[in-house]
C-alpha positions in Angstrom: 0.0 -0.2 -0.6 2.8 2.2 0.8 4.3 2.4 -2.9 0.8 3.4 -4.3 0.9 5.8 -2.7 4.2 6.8 -3.3 3.5 6.4 -6.8 0.5 8.5 -6.4 2.6 11.3 -4.4 5.3 10.7 -7.8 2.3 11.3 -10.0 0.2 14.3 -8.7 4.6 15.9 -8.4 5.0 15.3 -12.4 1.6 16.7 -13.4 2.2 19.7 -10.9 5.7 20.1 -12.3 4.6 20.1 -16.4 1.4 22.8 -15.4 4.7 24.9 -12.9 7.2 24.7 -16.0 3.9 25.3 -18.4 3.5 28.9 -16.6 6.6 30.0 -15.6 7.4 29.6 -19.9 3.9 31.8 -20.4 5.2 33.9 -18.3 9.0 33.6 -19.4 7.5 33.7 -23.4 3.8 34.9 -23.4 0.8 32.2 -24.1 1.8 31.8 -28.0 5.4 30.4 -26.3 4.1 27.6 -24.6 4.4 23.8 -26.3 4.5 20.8 -25.5 8.1 20.0 -26.4 8.8 23.0 -24.1 7.5 21.8 -21.4 8.7 18.6 -21.6 13.0 21.0 -22.1 12.3 22.7 -19.5 10.8 19.4 -16.5 13.7 16.9 -18.9 11.7 15.0 -19.3 10.7 13.7 -22.9 7.7 14.5 -24.6 5.3 11.4 -25.3 5.6 11.2 -20.7 4.1 15.0 -21.1 1.2 13.9 -23.1 0.7 11.1 -20.9 -0.6 13.3 -18.4 -2.1 15.5 -20.3 -4.0 14.9 -24.4 -2.7 17.8 -25.4 -1.6 21.8 -25.0 -5.7 22.5 -24.6 -6.1 20.0 -21.6 -2.7 22.0 -19.8 -4.8 25.5 -20.0 -7.8 23.9 -19.4 -6.1 22.6 -15.5 -4.8 26.2 -15.1 -7.9 28.1 -15.8 -9.0 25.9 -13.8 -6.7 26.3 -10.9 -6.8 30.7 -11.5 -10.1 30.2 -11.2 -9.9 28.5 -7.9 -7.2 30.6 -6.3 -9.0 33.4 -7.2 -12.3 32.5 -6.0 -9.7 31.8 -2.2 -8.9 35.3 -2.5 -11.7 36.8 -2.8 -13.5 34.5 -0.2 -10.3 35.6 2.3 -11.1 39.7 1.0 -15.1 38.7 1.9 -13.6 37.4 5.8 -12.2 40.6 6.5 -15.7 43.0 6.6 -18.9 42.8 8.5 -21.1 44.7 5.9 -21.5 43.5 2.4 -21.4 46.9 0.6 -17.6 47.1 2.4 -16.9 42.7 1.4 -18.2 44.1 -1.9 -16.1 46.3 -2.1 -13.1 44.9 -1.6 -14.0 42.0 -3.4 -13.4 43.8 -6.1 -10.9 45.5 -5.5 -9.1 41.7 -4.6 -10.3 40.5 -8.2 -8.4 44.0 -9.6 -5.4 43.4 -8.1 -5.6 39.8 -8.8 -5.7 40.3 -12.7 -2.6 42.5 -12.1 -0.5 39.5 -10.1 -1.8 37.0 -12.1 -1.8 38.7 -15.2 -1.2 35.8 -17.5 -3.2 33.6 -15.5 -6.0 36.3 -15.8 -5.2 36.5 -19.7 -6.4 32.6 -19.9 -9.1 32.2 -18.0 -11.0 35.9 -19.4 -9.5 35.1 -23.2 -7.6 38.4 -22.7 -5.3 39.1 -26.3 -5.0 35.3 -26.4 -8.0 32.6 -27.1 -9.1 31.2 -23.8 -10.4 27.5 -23.3 -13.8 26.3 -24.9 -14.9 24.2 -22.3 -16.0 26.0 -19.1 -14.5 24.7 -16.0 -17.1 24.2 -12.7 -14.3 26.4 -10.9 -15.6 29.2 -12.8 -18.6 29.2 -11.2 -17.0 29.6 -7.7 -16.7 33.8 -7.8 -19.2 34.1 -9.8 -21.6 32.9 -6.5 -19.3 34.6 -4.2 -20.5 38.0 -5.8 -23.6 37.6 -6.3 -24.4 35.9 -2.7 -23.4 39.2 -1.4 -24.9 41.5 -3.6 -28.2 39.9 -3.0 -27.7 40.6 0.7 -27.0 43.7 -0.1 -30.0 43.6 -2.4 -32.3 41.8 0.3 -35.0 44.8 1.0 -35.8 44.3 -2.1 -36.2 40.9 -2.9 -34.4 41.2 -6.4 -34.7 38.2 -8.9 -31.8 36.3 -9.7 -31.9 37.9 -13.5 -31.9 41.0 -11.3 -28.9 39.8 -9.2 -26.9 38.2 -12.4 -28.0 41.4 -14.4 -26.0 44.3 -11.7 -22.9 41.0 -11.4 -22.5 41.3 -15.1 -22.4 45.5 -14.3 -19.5 45.7 -11.9 -18.3 42.9 -13.8 -18.4 45.0 -17.1 -16.6 47.3 -16.1 -14.1 45.9 -14.5 -13.1 43.3 -16.6 -13.6 46.5 -19.4 -10.8 48.0 -17.3 -8.1 45.4 -16.4 -8.6 44.7 -20.8 -7.7 48.4 -21.5 -4.4 48.2 -18.5 -3.4 44.6 -19.6 -2.9 45.5 -23.9 -2.0 49.6 -23.1 0.4 49.1 -20.0 0.9 52.5 -18.8 1.8 54.6 -14.9 -0.2 57.5 -16.3 -2.9 55.0 -17.2 -2.6 53.2 -13.9 -3.1 56.2 -11.5 -6.4 57.0 -13.1 -7.7 53.8 -13.2 -7.0 53.5 -9.4 -9.8 56.5 -8.9 -12.2 54.8 -12.0 -12.1 51.2 -10.7 -12.8 53.0 -7.5 -15.8 55.6 -8.8 -16.8 52.5 -11.0 -17.4 50.1 -8.1 -19.0 53.1 -4.7 -21.2 54.6 -7.9 -22.4 51.0 -8.8 -22.4 49.5 -4.7 -24.8 52.8 -4.3 -26.7 51.8 -7.3 -28.1 48.8 -5.5 -29.0 49.3 -1.8 
């Protein structure tokens, strides 16, 4: 039994090494620079071994996408847990979302298709951030007894503005834009929260 456990641990470690190498390559060369051969070279394995774990590059991208959404959800939950008032929670969560996009830019690009084609498959982890946000929005709006469609609309209002600002900043990096967008972001979050209270 111990040797079976060891083999499973080694397989999981190899799988994580493949994903780590893929992400490191992307940080160095961008998403277009990623290939199965480069991953194999990076971790000093042969390409056929990589294919034992992932059928193709798309499978690696899907796995990284899922990991990205899980990481984002964890950070959003941490931000939410720091506050009691839902309005404060929502502001902290969107600020965390913003920070995530620039701390994990390559991951964000993959998750949302900014300057690249994202995975065609939706992953279940994608729902976690959405549910966190809509749960807090519903709490803020509870006195007006909003329908799920209204809550969804309010979420996409936030998402459209904030994701739009993130995409602009990723595509056109500029110190001037960074300063202006920080204020636009704060104004947008505050304004939308006021509109749903």
